[in-house]
N, C-alpha and C positions, 0 to 999 in steps of 0.2 A: 762391470758392472759393480757397485756397492750398495748399501742400501742407505737412507736415509735414515734417520731415528727420530725423525720428528714427526713426517709423513706416514711412515711406512712406505714410500712408494721408492722402487729402486730407478736410479739415476747411473748417466755417464759421465763422470766429470766431462769428458771431452764434448758436452753436448752443451753445455755449460752456454750461456746467452752474455756477451759484452756486459751485459747491466747486472751481471751477477745472479740472475736468479735462476735458476733449474727448471728446465722442461715440464710441463705438467704430461701424463701422459691420458688418453682417453679412457676411459672405463666403458664396460661392456656397456650397461646402461646410456653413454653418452656417443658412442657410433652411428646408432641409427639415427638418432636425430640431428648427427650431423652430416651423416648421408643423402636424409630427407630434403634440409636444409638446401642444400647444394643442388640435388637435385629439382627442388621448386623452384632456387635463381634462377638455373639453367632455362628452366621453360619460361618463367618469368620473360627472361632475356631476351628471350627467343620469338615467343609472341608478340612482343614488343614491337622487335627489329622486324616481325611479317609486316604488321599492322603500320608502321611507319614507313614501310618501302610502298606503299601504294601511297604516292602524291593526290593531293583532290586535284587538279587540273592536268593535262597531259594533252602535249600542244607535239606531239611526234613531226608534224608537215610543217611546224613553223608558220600553221596559218598566223597565230597577231605574232609576228618576227615584228613588226611594227610598233608595237604599244608593248614590251616585254614588261613595263610594269604593273598595267593589268592583272598576269600571273600572277605575283610576289604577294598584291594586295591582296585577290582572288581568294589565296590558300590560305592566307591570314582569315579572313570572313569565317570560311568554311571550315576551318578549322576549331575556330569559336562558336560555329556553333556546335557542332558537333562535344564539346566539352557541356555545354548546358543542354544539350536537350536528346543525347545520345543518338542521334541519325545523320549519317554518315552520306553529304553530296555529292558525289563526284563527277565531271565534266572533263570530255573528251574531246577531241577534235580530229579528224578524219580524213585526211583526202579523200578517198574511193568508196565507195558505198557497199555492203557487204557482196559477198559474191553469190548466184542465184540457187545454190545449194545450202551457203549460208542463210539465206534469207527465205529457205524454202516453205516454212511454218509460219506465220504470222507470230513476232514477238519472240523467235524462236535465236535470233543471232544476239537480243538484246536481254534475253534471259539466258544463253551462256554467257556474255561477260560478263553481265552482274556476278554470274556465279561463282566467276574466276578471281573477278576483285571484292569478292564476301560478301557482297552488299542483297542477295537476293531477299532474304528475309528483311531484314532493318536496314535498309538505305533506299537511295533515288540516286538514278545514272541517266546523263544527260547525254547523250552523244550526237554532233554536229558531224553531217557528210558535207563535203564541199562541192562534190560532182552532183549535187542534187537539185541547187541545193537547201539543208533542210535541218531540221531538228528528230531528232526522236527521246521521247523519252519511257524510264524503266521506274514501276515504283515497288520498292519488295512486299512482300505479302502482309507483311504486319502494317504495313500503311495508307492500305489500298482506301480503307474509308475512312479515314483522316482525311486524305488527298482528294477524294471522290464528292465529300462532303456527304456520305450515305450509308446509313447501318449495312452490314451485310458482310458476308465472306468473299475472299477474291475469285472465286468462283459467281457465286452472283452475280457482283460487282461487275463483272468478265460480260459476263450471260445475257446482263442487263441494257449494258452498255455503255455502264456510268462512267468507267474510267476511262473508255474512249472516249465518250463526252467531255471530261474536265482537260484531259491534257489535249486533244483540239482548240476549248476555250483559253489554256494558258499561256499555248502559241498562240493562237490568233492576237491574245490580250499584249504578249510580248513582244511581239514583232510589231505593233501599233504602238507602244511605246517607246520601244528603240529607235523605228521609221522617225518620228518627234526630236527626239533626244536628239539625232542627227543629222536630219531638217535644219535645227537651233546653232549647231555647232557649222552647218556650213555656210547662214545666211554671211556672218563676219569672217568669215575666210577668206583670203588674198584669192584670184581668180587662179593663181601660180601656184597656190598649198593647200590647195581642198584636204577636208580630212582624209585618211586614208580607208578604205573601205574595211580595212582591220579591225579601224574603234567600230564601224557599225555590226560589227561579228561581236566584237567583246562588250559591245551595248544592249546586245541581243541575250548574250550570256546572263548579264547582271541583269535585265528583268527575269527570267524565266529562275534566275538563284533568288531574287527576291519576293516572286511569287510563290515558289517554293517554299521557301522559311515560315513566311506569311498562311500559308494554308497547313503545312504542317503541326505549326507553332503559334496558334492565333497570339498575338499580343493583348 
């Protein structure tokens, strides 16, 4: 090691960079800042990866296999909505309903699944069960008032039936809208090439997503 007469910093000439610059040593003050920066960047990277790992639309049973373009368009729409509103809407398609144990308490299955997906507070979960066939809706605790259109806590709105009534009304309207749109597709279709049932399911999902967006963030 030799001394740098201009700065007082000691360095090893063998460590000289190809550019001719001498490596700078970290002072005692700089080291904590460096470690804090590294830790923060690592935490942010992990958080972003965890968030991005959750797909907006998941169809493991390939119930919409005949309409793959729908999922891609839906992902973009839901991502854009979250960016502007801060509200995450997730859609899941399941082939089978929950077990009796999972469904032993009303709302337990949906609350548990919403918790696993990280949206139990400020998010909405739509799940379609093909064997019923029917939809279930989970509304995060912070969104129950705007969803139901009435003031009150989640406990009050649950007890009064306001959340249940709003869900039933939304589901009925979405089914009617999807039925009408699907009938319009059937009319011009050739008898040997009718629209696939998956298209009807996609139309139901579209109607529910549009209804949720309009209710949670009124235009």
